[in-house]
C-alpha positions in Angstrom: 18.4 9.2 -2.7 21.3 10.4 -5.2 21.1 10.1 -9.0 24.8 9.1 -8.8 24.4 5.5 -7.1 26.9 2.7 -8.2 25.5 0.5 -10.7 24.3 -2.4 -8.6 23.8 -6.2 -10.0 20.2 -5.4 -9.8 20.3 -2.8 -12.2 22.2 -4.5 -14.1 20.0 -7.0 -14.6 17.6 -4.8 -15.8 19.4 -3.6 -18.4 19.9 -6.7 -20.1 16.0 -7.3 -19.8 15.9 -4.3 -21.7 18.0 -5.4 -24.3 15.7 -8.2 -24.7 17.1 -11.4 -22.1 14.3 -12.9 -20.7 16.5 -14.8 -18.0 16.6 -12.1 -15.3 12.8 -11.7 -14.8 13.0 -15.6 -12.9 15.8 -14.0 -10.4 12.6 -10.7 -9.6 10.1 -13.1 -9.6 11.4 -15.4 -7.4 12.8 -12.7 -5.2 10.0 -10.4 -5.1 6.8 -12.3 -6.2 5.6 -12.6 -2.6 6.0 -9.6 -1.6 4.1 -7.8 -4.6 1.3 -10.3 -3.6 1.2 -9.5 -0.1 1.3 -5.9 -1.2 -1.3 -6.5 -4.0 -4.2 -8.7 -1.9 -4.1 -6.0 0.6 -5.8 -3.9 -2.1 -7.8 -6.1 -3.8 -8.6 -8.4 -0.8 -9.1 -11.0 -3.4 -6.7 -14.0 -4.5 -7.8 -13.9 -8.0 -7.5 -10.7 -8.4 -4.2 -10.4 -6.8 -2.7 -12.7 -8.9 -3.7 -10.7 -12.0 -2.0 -7.4 -10.3 1.1 -9.9 -9.7 1.2 -10.7 -13.1 0.7 -7.4 -14.2 3.3 -6.5 -12.2 5.8 -8.4 -13.8 4.9 -8.1 -17.1 5.7 -4.4 -16.5 8.6 -4.7 -14.9 10.1 -6.5 -18.4 8.6 -4.3 -20.7 9.6 -1.2 -19.0 13.1 -2.1 -18.0 14.7 0.2 -20.3 12.7 3.4 -18.4 14.5 2.1 -14.8 16.5 5.4 -14.1 18.8 3.7 -11.0 17.9 6.8 -8.3 16.4 4.9 -6.2 16.9 0.9 -5.8 15.0 -1.8 -7.6 13.2 -3.0 -5.2 12.0 0.4 -4.4 10.8 0.8 -8.0 9.0 -2.6 -8.3 7.2 -1.6 -4.9 6.5 2.0 -7.0 5.6 -0.3 -9.7 3.0 -2.7 -7.6 1.1 0.3 -6.0 0.3 1.9 -8.9 -1.1 -1.1 -10.6 -3.1 -2.1 -7.4 -4.8 1.1 -7.4 -4.7 1.3 -10.9 -6.8 -2.1 -10.9 -9.0 -0.7 -8.2 -10.3 1.8 -10.1 -10.9 0.0 -13.1 -13.0 -2.7 -11.2 -14.9 0.2 -9.5 -15.7 1.7 -12.9 -17.0 -1.4 -13.9 -19.3 -1.6 -11.2 -20.4 1.8 -11.7 -21.2 0.6 -15.3 -23.4 -2.2 -13.7 -21.1 -4.9 -15.1 -21.2 -6.6 -12.2 -25.2 -7.0 -12.4 -25.4 -10.1 -10.5 -23.9 -8.5 -7.2 -25.0 -4.6 -7.4 -28.3 -3.3 -8.2 -28.6 -1.4 -11.5 -31.0 0.3 -10.0 -29.6 1.9 -7.0 -26.0 0.5 -6.9 -26.6 -1.4 -3.8 -25.2 -4.5 -3.0 -27.3 -7.4 -3.9 -24.7 -10.1 -2.5 -22.5 -9.5 0.5 -18.9 -9.6 -0.3 -16.9 -12.6 1.5 -15.4 -11.1 4.3 -11.8 -10.4 4.0 -8.7 -11.7 6.0 -5.4 -10.9 5.1 -2.9 -14.3 5.3 0.0 -12.7 6.4 -1.6 -10.6 8.9 -1.7 -12.1 12.3 -4.6 -10.5 14.4 -5.9 -11.5 17.5 -8.9 -13.3 15.7 -9.9 -13.2 12.2 -13.1 -10.8 12.7 -10.2 -8.2 14.2 -9.2 -8.8 10.2 -12.1 -8.7 8.6 -12.8 -5.2 10.4 -9.7 -3.7 9.8 -10.3 -4.0 5.8 -13.7 -3.0 6.1 -12.5 -0.1 7.7 -9.1 0.6 5.3 -11.2 0.8 2.2 -12.6 4.1 3.2 -9.3 5.4 3.3 -8.1 8.5 0.5 -5.6 6.4 -2.1 -2.8 8.2 -0.2 -3.4 7.1 3.4 -4.2 3.4 2.7 -1.2 3.0 0.7 1.4 4.2 3.6 -0.7 2.1 6.1 -0.4 -0.8 4.3 3.5 -0.2 3.3 4.1 0.7 7.3 1.9 -1.3 9.1 1.0 -4.8 6.7 4.5 -5.0 4.7 6.4 -3.7 7.5 8.3 -1.0 5.4 10.1 1.9 7.1 8.6 5.4 6.6 11.9 6.3 4.6 11.5 3.4 2.1 7.9 4.3 1.8 9.0 7.7 1.5 11.0 7.0 -1.6 8.1 4.4 -3.1 5.8 7.6 -2.6 8.3 10.2 -4.1 6.8 12.0 -0.9 9.0 13.4 2.0 9.3 11.1 5.1 7.5 14.0 7.1 4.6 13.6 4.5 4.5 9.6 5.3 4.2 10.5 9.1 1.6 12.8 8.3 -0.4 10.4 6.2 0.1 7.4 8.6 -1.2 9.5 11.3 -4.7 10.5 9.9 -4.7 7.0 8.3 -4.7 5.7 12.0 -7.0 8.2 13.6 -9.6 7.9 10.8 -9.5 4.5 10.7 -9.9 4.4 15.3 -12.8 6.6 14.8 -14.9 4.2 12.2 -13.9 1.2 14.2 -15.5 2.7 17.9 -18.5 4.4 15.7 -19.4 1.1 14.5 -17.9 -1.0 16.4 -17.7 0.1 19.8 -17.5 -3.3 21.8 -14.2 -3.6 19.3 -12.0 -1.4 21.5 -9.1 -3.7 20.8 -8.7 -2.0 17.2 -7.5 1.2 19.2 -4.0 -0.6 19.8 -4.2 -2.8 16.2 -4.5 0.7 14.7 -1.1 1.9 16.6 1.3 0.1 16.1 
């Protein structure tokens, strides 16, 4: 990244939005909404929640357009907003669970699940069968936030480690280390709880 990057077309469009012009928002939505949604649903595992994050991302993009510092690409900035909004959404949802708001799903006394949530299969992730996807995303939830983010962005969204480093504002070596730990943790959990599903070793090592 360089702070003296030339002003590209998308950067200029952000400046126009910062001045109150709403038209560029259509361009950004048409170009990036599918990518934002794909990332969001990897975190939320729920279509309605992913749609909520999607809307929040583009509202934020419009309202914060003037804060873009031109020290990274616009796509990197949009991914960064998406990751932050997705994590914020999960923190808020988990907080509500702890407070007993979802009493129809979680026991007020023990916090244990009363109704088992529907197993999630990412619409854009093609594994050998649907059951693989369900188990993969169950284990993904047990990772730390940074490990989860690195795994989602590199292994599901297909971004390069350098791109992910730019999004997370860390070094590429940090991304590589987080990814290795994420894969090791996922393999360990999958092999422990689902020993018959040895094919996960290759699914988490791509």
